[in-house]
C-alpha positions in Angstrom: 55.6 126.3 104.1 59.7 125.0 103.2 60.5 121.9 104.6 64.3 121.4 104.5 64.4 117.9 106.0 64.3 116.6 109.8 66.6 118.8 111.9 68.4 117.4 114.9 66.8 117.5 118.0 70.0 117.1 120.2 71.2 119.9 122.7 73.1 122.4 121.1 76.6 121.3 122.7 76.3 117.6 121.0 75.3 119.4 118.0 78.1 121.8 118.1 80.4 118.7 119.1 78.6 116.8 116.1 77.8 113.4 118.6 74.8 111.9 118.9 72.5 113.3 121.6 70.7 110.6 124.0 68.0 113.8 124.3 67.6 113.5 127.8 65.6 116.2 129.7 66.4 118.8 130.9 69.8 118.2 129.9 71.5 115.3 128.2 73.6 112.5 129.5 76.7 113.2 126.8 76.8 116.6 128.6 76.8 115.2 132.2 79.3 112.5 131.6 81.9 115.0 130.0 81.0 117.2 132.8 80.1 120.1 130.7 77.1 122.7 130.9 74.2 121.6 129.0 72.7 124.6 127.2 69.4 122.7 126.3 67.2 122.2 123.4 65.6 124.2 120.7 61.8 124.4 120.6 60.8 121.4 118.5 58.1 123.5 116.5 60.0 126.3 115.8 62.5 123.2 114.0 60.0 122.6 111.5 59.4 126.2 110.4 62.6 127.7 108.7 61.4 130.3 106.5 58.2 133.2 106.7 56.0 134.7 104.6 56.5 138.5 104.8 53.8 139.6 107.0 54.7 137.0 109.9 58.8 138.1 109.0 57.6 141.8 109.7 55.6 140.4 113.3 58.7 138.8 113.9 61.3 141.5 113.5 59.1 143.6 115.4 58.7 141.2 118.2 62.4 140.1 118.4 63.9 143.6 118.1 64.5 144.3 121.6 66.1 140.5 122.0 68.2 141.0 119.3 69.6 144.5 120.4 70.2 143.3 123.8 72.0 140.1 122.5 74.5 142.6 120.1 75.4 144.6 123.3 76.6 141.8 125.2 80.4 140.8 124.8 80.2 137.1 126.1 77.2 134.7 125.5 76.8 132.1 128.3 74.0 130.4 126.6 71.9 131.1 123.3 68.7 130.9 122.8 66.7 130.9 119.7 63.6 133.4 119.2 60.1 132.4 120.8 58.1 130.5 117.8 55.3 131.9 116.7 51.7 131.1 116.9 50.5 128.2 115.2 47.9 129.8 113.1 50.5 132.3 111.8 52.5 129.4 110.5 49.5 127.8 108.2 50.0 131.1 105.7 53.7 130.3 105.0 54.5 130.2 101.4 57.1 128.2 99.3 57.7 131.0 97.0 58.7 133.6 99.9 61.8 131.8 100.2 63.5 135.4 100.6 61.8 136.1 104.4 63.3 135.8 107.4 65.5 132.6 108.8 66.2 132.0 112.3 69.6 131.0 113.0 72.4 130.5 115.4 75.3 132.8 115.4 78.0 132.3 117.4 81.2 134.5 118.0 84.5 133.4 116.5 86.1 133.6 119.5 83.5 131.8 121.5 83.3 129.0 119.0 87.5 128.7 119.4 86.8 128.6 123.0 84.4 125.7 122.8 86.2 124.0 119.9 89.6 123.9 121.9 87.9 123.0 125.2 86.3 119.7 123.7 89.0 119.0 121.4 92.0 119.8 123.5 91.0 119.2 127.3 90.5 115.9 128.8 88.4 115.8 132.0 89.0 113.4 134.4 86.2 110.9 134.9 83.9 111.2 138.2 84.0 107.6 139.1 87.4 105.3 139.5 89.5 106.9 136.8 89.8 110.4 138.5 93.4 110.7 137.7 92.9 110.1 134.2 93.0 113.6 132.7 95.1 115.9 130.5 95.2 119.7 130.6 92.3 120.1 132.6 94.1 122.5 135.2 93.0 125.0 132.6 89.4 124.9 133.4 89.8 126.3 137.1 92.7 128.4 136.0 90.8 130.4 133.6 87.9 130.7 135.9 90.5 131.6 138.7 92.5 134.6 136.5 88.9 135.7 135.2 87.6 136.4 138.6 90.5 138.0 139.6 91.0 141.5 140.5 94.3 142.3 138.9 93.2 140.8 135.5 95.2 143.1 133.5 98.6 141.6 135.4 97.3 138.0 134.5 96.2 138.0 131.1 99.2 135.8 130.0 97.3 133.0 130.7 94.5 134.0 128.9 96.1 135.3 125.6 98.4 132.1 125.5 95.1 130.2 125.5 93.1 132.3 122.9 96.2 131.7 120.8 95.9 127.8 120.9 91.9 128.1 120.8 92.0 130.2 117.4 94.7 128.5 115.9 93.2 125.2 116.3 90.1 126.5 114.9 91.9 127.8 111.9 93.8 124.6 111.2 91.0 122.3 111.8 88.1 124.2 109.9 90.0 126.3 107.9 90.0 124.7 104.2 87.2 123.6 102.5 84.9 120.7 103.4 82.5 120.2 106.3 82.5 122.7 109.0 81.6 122.6 112.6 77.7 123.0 111.8 77.5 126.3 113.8 79.9 129.1 112.6 81.1 127.4 109.8 84.6 128.4 108.4 85.1 127.0 105.0 87.4 129.7 103.3 90.9 130.6 102.8 90.3 133.9 104.0 88.3 133.0 107.1 91.5 130.8 107.7 94.0 133.2 107.4 91.9 135.5 109.3 91.7 133.5 112.4 95.5 132.4 112.2 96.3 136.2 112.2 94.2 136.8 115.2 96.0 133.5 116.8 99.4 135.0 115.9 98.7 138.3 117.6 97.1 136.6 120.7 100.3 134.7 120.5 102.8 137.2 120.6 100.6 139.6 123.4 101.2 135.9 125.7 104.9 136.0 125.0 105.3 139.5 126.1 103.2 139.2 129.2 104.5 135.8 130.1 108.0 137.4 129.7 106.7 140.0 132.0 105.3 137.5 134.4 108.9 135.6 134.3 110.7 138.6 135.3 108.9 138.8 138.5 110.6 136.3 141.2 107.3 135.8 142.9 104.7 135.8 140.0 107.1 133.3 137.8 106.4 130.4 140.3 102.6 130.9 140.2 100.3 127.7 138.5 98.9 130.5 135.8 102.6 131.3 134.4 104.0 127.6 133.9 100.2 126.8 132.3 100.8 129.6 129.8 104.6 128.2 128.8 102.7 124.8 128.2 100.4 126.3 126.3 102.7 128.6 124.1 104.4 125.0 123.3 101.2 123.8 122.4 100.4 126.6 120.0 103.8 125.8 118.6 102.6 122.1 118.0 99.4 122.8 116.5 100.5 125.4 114.0 104.0 123.9 113.2 105.1 121.8 110.0 106.3 118.3 110.2 110.1 118.3 111.5 110.1 121.7 113.0 109.9 121.3 116.9 112.5 123.4 117.7 110.1 126.0 118.9 108.1 123.7 121.1 111.5 122.4 122.7 112.2 125.6 123.8 109.4 126.0 125.7 109.3 122.4 127.1 113.1 123.6 128.5 111.5 126.8 129.8 108.6 124.6 131.6 111.5 122.4 133.1 113.3 125.5 134.6 109.7 127.0 136.0 109.0 123.1 137.8 112.8 123.4 139.1 112.3 126.5 140.6 108.9 125.5 142.2 110.5 122.8 143.8 108.5 119.9 145.9 106.2 122.6 146.8 104.2 122.4 144.0 103.2 118.5 144.5 101.3 119.7 147.3 98.4 121.0 145.6 96.3 119.2 143.1 96.5 121.9 140.3 100.4 121.8 140.7 100.3 118.5 140.4 98.4 118.2 137.1 100.8 120.8 135.6 104.0 118.9 136.8 102.9 115.8 135.1 102.2 117.4 132.0 105.6 118.9 131.9 106.9 115.3 132.8 105.4 114.0 129.6 106.5 116.7 127.6 110.2 116.1 128.9 109.9 112.5 127.7 109.1 113.1 124.5 111.5 116.0 124.2 114.6 114.0 125.5 113.9 111.0 123.6 113.8 112.8 120.1 116.9 115.0 121.1 118.8 112.1 122.9 119.4 114.3 126.1 119.2 113.1 129.6 116.4 114.1 131.8 117.0 117.2 133.5 117.8 116.7 137.4 117.6 113.0 136.6 115.1 110.3 137.1 114.5 110.4 140.6 113.4 113.6 140.6 110.9 113.5 138.3 109.5 110.5 139.5 108.8 109.4 143.1 105.9 109.0 145.7 104.6 112.8 145.9 104.7 112.9 142.1 102.2 110.2 141.5 98.7 110.4 140.6 97.8 107.4 138.4 100.6 104.9 139.8 100.3 102.8 136.7 101.3 105.5 134.2 104.0 106.9 136.6 105.5 103.3 136.3 105.3 103.5 132.7 107.0 107.3 132.6 109.6 106.2 134.6 110.6 103.4 132.1 110.3 106.4 129.5 112.8 108.4 131.4 115.4 105.5 132.1 115.3 104.7 128.3 116.2 108.8 127.5 118.8 108.5 130.1 120.3 105.4 128.5 119.8 106.4 125.0 121.8 109.8 125.9 124.7 107.9 127.1 124.9 105.7 124.1 124.3 108.4 121.8 127.3 110.5 123.4 129.5 107.5 123.6 129.2 106.4 119.9 129.7 109.8 118.9 133.5 109.3 120.1 134.2 105.8 121.0 138.0 106.4 120.1 138.4 108.3 123.5 138.4 104.8 125.1 140.7 101.6 124.3 139.1 98.5 122.1 138.4 96.3 125.3 136.7 99.2 127.3 134.5 100.0 124.6 133.7 96.5 123.9 132.6 96.2 127.7 130.9 99.7 127.8 128.7 98.6 124.8 128.2 95.1 126.4 126.7 97.1 129.4 124.5 99.0 127.0 123.1 96.3 125.5 122.4 94.6 128.4 120.6 97.2 129.9 118.9 97.9 126.9 117.1 94.5 126.9 116.6 94.7 130.7 114.6 97.6 130.0 112.9 96.2 127.4 112.1 93.0 129.4 110.3 95.8 132.3 108.4 97.4 129.6 106.9 94.0 128.5 106.4 93.1 131.9 104.6 96.6 132.5 102.3 96.1 129.2 101.7 92.6 130.3 100.1 93.5 134.2 98.1 96.2 133.6 94.9 96.5 136.1 91.8 95.3 134.7 90.9 99.5 133.9 93.6 99.6 131.7 92.9 96.7 129.3 92.6 97.6 125.6 89.8 95.9 123.4 91.3 94.7 120.2 89.2 93.9 117.2 90.2 92.9 113.5 89.6 94.8 110.6 90.4 93.2 107.3 88.5 95.7 105.0 90.4 98.1 103.0 87.4 100.6 102.0 88.3 102.7 104.7 91.2 104.7 104.2 91.5 105.7 107.7 92.0 102.5 108.9 95.2 100.0 108.2 93.4 96.8 107.8 94.8 94.2 111.1 93.9 94.8 114.6 92.3 97.9 115.8 92.9 98.7 119.2 90.0 100.7 121.5 91.3 102.2 124.9 89.6 103.3 127.9 90.5 106.7 127.3 92.8 109.2 125.3 95.2 109.5 128.3 95.5 105.5 128.7 96.1 105.5 124.8 99.0 108.2 125.0 100.3 106.2 127.7 100.4 103.0 125.5 102.2 104.6 122.8 104.9 106.3 125.1 105.6 102.7 126.2 105.5 101.2 122.4 107.7 104.3 121.1 110.2 103.1 124.3 110.5 99.9 123.1 111.2 101.4 119.4 114.2 103.7 121.3 115.2 100.6 122.9 115.4 98.5 119.6 117.5 101.3 117.8 120.1 101.1 121.0 120.1 97.2 120.6 121.1 97.1 116.7 123.5 99.8 117.1 125.3 97.8 120.1 124.9 94.7 117.9 126.4 96.7 115.0 129.4 98.0 117.0 130.0 94.4 118.4 129.9 92.7 115.2 132.5 94.8 113.4 133.6 94.2 111.0 130.8 91.3 110.2 127.2 92.1 109.3 125.3 93.0 112.3 122.1 91.7 110.3 122.8 88.4 110.8 123.0 88.4 114.8 120.2 87.2 116.8 119.8 90.7 118.3 119.3 92.1 115.0 116.7 89.5 114.5 115.0 90.0 118.1 115.0 94.0 117.6 113.3 93.9 114.0 110.7 91.5 115.3 109.6 93.0 118.1 110.0 96.8 116.2 107.7 95.1 113.5 105.0 94.1 116.1 105.3 97.5 118.0 104.6 99.4 114.5 101.7 97.5 114.1 100.5 98.5 117.2 100.9 102.2 117.0 99.2 102.1 113.5 96.1 100.1 115.3 95.9 103.0 117.9 95.3 105.7 115.0 92.0 105.0 114.5 90.7 105.6 118.4 93.1 108.8 118.5 91.6 110.3 115.4 87.9 109.0 115.9 87.8 106.5 113.0 86.8 103.3 114.7 85.1 101.0 113.0 81.3 100.2 113.7 80.6 97.4 116.6 77.7 95.6 117.6 77.5 94.3 121.2 76.1 91.1 122.3 72.2 91.8 121.6 73.6 92.7 117.7 73.2 96.6 118.4 75.6 99.3 116.8 77.4 100.9 119.4 78.4 104.3 119.2 81.7 105.1 118.8 82.0 108.1 121.1 85.7 109.3 121.3 86.1 112.9 122.5 89.5 114.8 122.5 90.2 114.3 118.9 92.5 117.2 118.6 94.3 116.0 121.6 94.6 112.3 119.9 96.4 114.0 117.0 98.5 116.0 119.4 99.4 112.6 121.2 100.0 111.1 117.7 102.5 113.2 116.7 105.5 111.5 118.3 104.6 107.7 117.9 103.8 108.1 114.5 107.4 110.4 113.5 108.7 107.4 115.2 107.2 104.9 113.5 108.3 106.7 110.1 111.8 106.9 111.1 112.1 102.7 111.5 114.0 100.6 109.1 111.8 97.7 109.8 108.5 98.8 108.6 106.6 97.5 105.6 106.4 99.9 103.1 102.6 100.0 103.0 102.7 100.8 106.8 105.2 103.1 106.8 103.3 104.8 103.7 100.1 104.8 105.9 102.1 106.6 108.9 103.5 108.9 106.6 100.3 110.1 105.6 99.0 110.5 108.7 102.2 112.4 109.9 101.3 114.6 107.1 97.7 115.2 107.8 98.3 116.0 111.4 101.0 118.3 110.0 98.8 120.3 108.1 95.7 120.3 110.2 96.7 120.2 113.7 93.4 121.5 115.1 91.8 118.3 114.2 
């Protein structure tokens, strides 16, 4: 008998996600906490027997022929089971020399593996307790179920094709290069990566065609599934894009804006509609801060009592939208300042400066008055051994959505510091603006904010240093949604790299992660 080391006793889902399983029977607590169906466990005795002799192999093939043929005829596999273990007396005759005998192994279709990978990495399911509003992309679960049970499946394929495109692309980008695979269904060659990306591109083309057909229907275009498909098309562009190529993503965001405008306030009356609206609003904030455009329909249209699931996050997003609006005004004014007299220009710039300073103060107040459930844990990290962690403070957040909102507040402060410096430079002419108090404040503030953004990278990407509890035991760093973490980091890191106040070491570290995430958005 050939012993190949101690195999994992964890459930199938935990082994696929490569996290520690607590092995609770009949279902593990990790799956329960993540609100996933636990597929169960492998037979422990069967785990120890990897190779059989020829006689046992013939008996196994004969016994399992019916099961194998039934499994091959099924297009969708809900729960995968290994073959039944053979009697122990047969196992006693196993021989090390007969290594070519039958090997029991799990085989998951690539499409199913891609689905599991995407749902595990890019969908943040809200907790069942007090943090019920903290989710992201979780609208996909009921919508996919709804469309799969629909009588008009062919007419509702826009969402399924868009989902397939994202799932296949994320798996291809994540596991397409040589290195450790996901365990089951390992993908490690460029050929396999190319095949996955080809399939994802084909699904994307089908999704575009089906979505455009739905958009031409005046009734169907207002459905939740159509808006969800547009958001997924934008996510596909983000997953597959290279650095500094966000125009395709931006076009989908602008399309989503037109859809939520057409859907009106009625969309906020359902839980699904509100979830979709918040995702669009988050995308709008980032898109407007990047492009220096004011929010369409104005800040008050996006922020109101009906459009609030989490008051704390909504308060931050109001500040984000106001900052985007201010940046747009400053950008367009400085593009043609000669349209005004000198005295008028100075007065306008002073007004911009005061508004930026006041808005930054509001943002600081928001950060300093967060409820206990939003508080982060900061731990010092001084070692330089881990290339994934920059020495300094590493922050640990309650969840991924909370971390994303923190970084939205930080990048808003960086945008405001840029406005303050531009206003100071205008008012200091012909003198050197770098001698002004405003520049000193902006430089000091931006440096601290950049350190905070970099300190959030380990949490977003699952590279937290080991921690110990009060008993001295090592605490497991179970950070789900690593793909979503890389997705959320794209804008903050791009913002950090563009700052003039960043030390060379921090800028190099941030640029390295921008490059990595650009190449492997599947996370």
